[in-house]
C-alpha positions as CSV (number, residue, x, y, z in Angstrom):
1,M,0.0,0.0,0.0
2,T,1.3,3.4,-0.9
3,V,1.4,5.8,2.0
4,T,1.0,9.5,1.3
5,S,3.3,11.4,3.6
6,K,1.5,13.7,6.0
7,T,2.5,16.3,8.6
8,V,1.1,15.6,12.0
9,L,1.3,17.7,15.2
10,I,0.9,15.9,18.5
11,T,0.6,17.6,21.9
12,G,2.1,16.2,25.0
13,A,4.1,13.6,23.1
14,T,7.2,13.0,25.1
15,S,5.8,9.8,26.7
16,G,2.9,7.4,26.7
17,I,0.3,7.4,23.9
18,G,1.7,10.5,22.3
19,A,5.3,9.3,22.0
20,L,4.2,5.9,20.7
21,T,2.0,7.6,18.1
22,A,4.9,9.8,17.0
23,R,7.2,6.8,16.5
24,L,4.5,4.9,14.6
25,L,3.8,7.7,12.2
26,L,7.6,8.3,11.6
27,E,7.9,4.6,10.8
28,Q,5.1,5.0,8.3
29,G,6.9,7.8,6.5
30,H,5.1,10.8,8.0
31,R,6.5,14.1,9.3
32,V,5.8,14.7,13.0
33,A,5.9,17.7,15.3
34,V,5.7,16.9,19.0
35,T,5.1,19.3,21.9
36,G,6.1,19.0,25.6
37,R,6.5,21.3,28.6
38,N,9.7,19.7,29.9
39,P,12.8,20.6,27.8
40,E,14.8,17.7,29.2
41,K,12.1,15.1,28.5
42,L,11.5,16.6,25.0
43,Q,15.2,16.5,24.2
44,A,15.5,12.9,25.4
45,F,12.6,11.8,23.2
46,L,14.0,13.6,20.2
47,E,17.4,11.9,20.7
48,E,15.9,8.5,21.2
49,A,13.6,8.8,18.2
50,G,16.2,10.1,15.8
51,R,14.9,11.1,12.4
52,P,15.8,14.8,12.7
53,K,14.6,15.6,9.2
54,E,11.1,14.3,9.9
55,L,10.7,15.1,13.6
56,L,10.3,18.5,15.1
57,G,10.3,19.2,18.9
58,I,8.5,22.2,20.3
59,I,8.4,23.4,23.9
60,A,4.7,24.3,24.6
61,D,2.1,24.1,27.2
62,A,-1.1,22.7,25.7
63,A,-3.2,24.9,28.0
64,D,-1.6,28.1,26.8
65,W,-3.1,29.9,23.8
66,D,0.0,31.7,22.7
67,A,2.1,28.6,23.0
68,T,-0.4,26.5,21.1
69,L,-0.8,29.0,18.3
70,A,3.0,29.3,18.0
71,A,3.4,25.5,17.9
72,V,1.0,25.2,15.0
73,A,2.6,28.1,13.2
74,Q,6.1,26.6,13.7
75,T,5.0,23.2,12.4
76,V,3.5,24.7,9.3
77,E,6.6,26.9,8.7
78,H,9.0,24.0,9.2
79,F,7.1,21.3,7.2
80,G,5.1,23.5,4.8
81,A,1.6,22.4,5.8
82,L,-0.5,20.7,8.5
83,D,-2.5,17.5,7.7
84,A,-3.5,16.4,11.2
85,A,-3.4,17.6,14.8
86,V,-3.7,15.3,17.7
87,A,-4.8,16.7,21.1
88,N,-3.1,14.2,23.2
89,A,-1.9,16.3,26.2
90,G,-3.8,15.4,29.4
91,F,-3.4,14.1,32.9
92,T,-5.1,13.5,36.2
93,S,-4.2,15.5,39.3
94,A,-2.1,13.6,41.9
95,D,-4.8,13.6,44.5
96,Y,-6.9,11.1,42.5
97,F,-4.1,8.5,42.6
98,P,-2.7,8.4,46.1
99,T,0.4,6.2,46.4
100,G,-0.6,2.5,46.4
101,G,-4.3,3.2,46.6
102,A,-7.4,3.3,44.4
103,T,-8.8,6.5,43.1
104,I,-10.4,8.8,45.7
105,T,-13.6,10.8,45.4
106,H,-14.2,14.4,44.6
107,E,-15.1,15.0,48.3
108,E,-11.7,13.9,49.4
109,G,-9.7,15.6,46.6
110,D,-7.5,18.7,46.8
111,P,-9.1,21.6,44.9
112,T,-5.7,23.4,44.7
113,L,-4.5,20.7,42.3
114,W,-7.4,20.7,39.9
115,P,-7.0,23.9,37.7
116,P,-4.0,22.7,35.7
117,M,-5.8,19.4,35.0
118,V,-9.0,21.1,33.9
119,L,-7.1,23.6,31.7
120,T,-5.0,20.9,30.0
121,N,-7.7,18.4,29.5
122,V,-10.5,20.7,28.4
123,M,-9.0,24.0,27.2
124,G,-6.0,22.1,25.5
125,P,-8.1,20.4,22.8
126,A,-10.2,23.5,22.3
127,L,-7.1,25.7,21.8
128,L,-5.5,23.2,19.4
129,A,-8.7,23.0,17.4
130,R,-8.9,26.8,17.2
131,A,-5.3,27.1,16.1
132,S,-5.2,24.2,13.7
133,L,-8.5,24.3,11.9
134,P,-7.6,27.0,9.3
135,H,-4.6,24.9,8.3
136,L,-6.5,21.6,8.3
137,Q,-9.2,23.1,6.1
138,R,-6.5,23.9,3.5
139,T,-5.3,20.3,3.5
140,Q,-8.8,18.7,4.1
141,G,-7.1,17.1,7.1
142,R,-8.1,15.6,10.5
143,L,-8.3,16.6,14.1
144,V,-8.0,13.8,16.7
145,L,-9.0,14.3,20.3
146,I,-7.8,11.8,22.9
147,G,-10.7,11.2,25.2
148,S,-11.3,8.3,27.6
149,V,-13.7,5.6,28.6
150,A,-14.0,7.9,31.7
151,G,-15.7,10.3,29.3
152,L,-18.3,7.7,28.4
153,K,-18.9,6.0,31.8
154,N,-19.2,8.2,34.9
155,A,-17.0,7.6,37.9
156,P,-18.4,8.6,41.3
157,G,-17.3,12.2,42.2
158,N,-14.3,12.2,39.9
159,L,-13.4,15.5,38.3
160,Y,-11.0,13.8,35.8
161,S,-13.9,11.9,34.5
162,A,-15.8,15.2,34.1
163,T,-13.0,16.7,32.1
164,K,-13.2,13.8,29.7
165,W,-16.9,14.1,29.4
166,A,-16.2,17.6,28.3
167,V,-13.9,16.3,25.6
168,T,-16.6,13.9,24.4
169,G,-19.0,16.8,24.0
170,L,-16.3,19.0,22.4
171,A,-15.5,16.4,19.8
172,E,-19.1,16.3,18.5
173,N,-19.4,20.0,18.7
174,L,-16.3,20.4,16.6
175,R,-17.3,17.7,14.2
176,M,-20.6,19.4,13.4
177,Y,-18.7,22.5,12.2
178,A,-15.5,20.9,10.8
179,T,-17.4,18.5,8.5
180,T,-18.9,21.6,6.7
181,V,-15.4,22.8,5.8
182,G,-13.9,19.4,4.8
183,V,-12.1,18.5,8.0
184,G,-12.6,15.2,9.8
185,V,-12.8,14.8,13.6
186,T,-12.0,11.6,15.5
187,L,-12.5,11.0,19.2
188,V,-10.3,8.1,20.5
189,N,-11.4,6.8,23.9
190,P,-8.8,4.5,25.6
191,G,-9.7,2.3,28.4
192,M,-7.3,1.4,31.2
193,I,-3.8,1.4,29.8
194,D,-0.4,0.9,31.5
195,T,1.3,4.3,31.1
196,T,2.8,7.1,33.3
197,F,-0.9,8.3,33.8
198,W,-0.8,6.0,36.9
199,D,2.3,7.7,38.3
200,G,1.8,7.3,42.1
201,G,-1.0,4.8,41.7
202,T,-1.3,1.2,40.5
203,P,-2.9,0.2,37.2
204,P,-5.2,-2.9,37.3
205,P,-3.7,-6.2,36.2
206,F,-5.7,-6.2,32.9
207,A,-4.5,-2.8,31.8
208,M,-3.3,-2.9,28.2
209,P,-0.2,-1.3,26.7
210,A,-0.6,2.0,24.9
211,Q,0.5,0.7,21.5
212,P,-3.0,-0.3,20.3
213,V,-4.2,3.2,21.0
214,A,-1.3,4.6,18.9
215,E,-2.3,2.2,16.2
216,A,-5.9,3.4,16.4
217,I,-4.8,7.0,15.9
218,G,-2.8,5.9,12.9
219,Y,-5.8,4.1,11.5
220,A,-7.9,7.3,11.9
221,L,-5.3,9.3,10.1
222,A,-5.1,6.8,7.3
223,Q,-8.8,7.1,6.3
224,P,-9.3,8.0,2.6
225,A,-10.6,11.4,1.5
226,G,-14.3,11.8,2.1
227,V,-14.5,9.3,5.1
228,D,-15.0,10.7,8.6
229,L,-14.2,8.2,11.3
230,N,-15.7,9.8,14.4
231,T,-15.3,7.6,17.5
232,L,-13.0,4.8,18.5
233,T,-13.3,3.2,21.9
234,I,-10.5,0.8,23.0
235,R,-10.8,-1.2,26.2
236,P,-8.6,-4.1,27.4
237,I,-10.3,-7.4,27.8
238,G,-11.2,-7.6,31.5
239,Q,-12.5,-4.0,31.9
240,P,-16.2,-4.2,32.5
241,A,-17.0,-0.5,32.8
């Protein structure tokens, strides 16, 4: 199969799903720009991945409008166009995964830790959409939002879950507009996966690796012109909810 090379921007891509997706796309012959907030982690990823001609690293906070706008502009300037943008950056605040324990409830959480999570998880995808849609319209490209099964199934008193419900709504909101200008929108909902998301907590024994999620993103980006693949939900066997 002939692969048409694309330029893809992925936010929060120095580890986990984002990093695996970047590596997968590079192997498929695409050009990739990745963002991260930590210069050391970003540099380490760039050195490990290699491919300096096809890989661009950008220091940017996904929750910051100026940084997001600049990241999109830098990607387009460096590679000449933007075919896809992946809103991958997201996290849960540390109070939801106390060391060695299960998730705690909203009532027990620490409100001082919540604002960065809400801004990154909700504002981040909205800002990336705002910055990238004019470029994606030119290439008839695709916007991918990384949601979660937590945005389809409620968890008791869990603000992280609420942020992912916001992403679910945002994806459909964006799709209704983007389809009128030739841009596809895909929401990818991972179930429980074994990544740094659980830092400080313990993933369940059935948690799957992140690679299948990266492959699902690649599948969405490989859809032919005129096909809009809207929602992909990927759970490990053993996750009932």
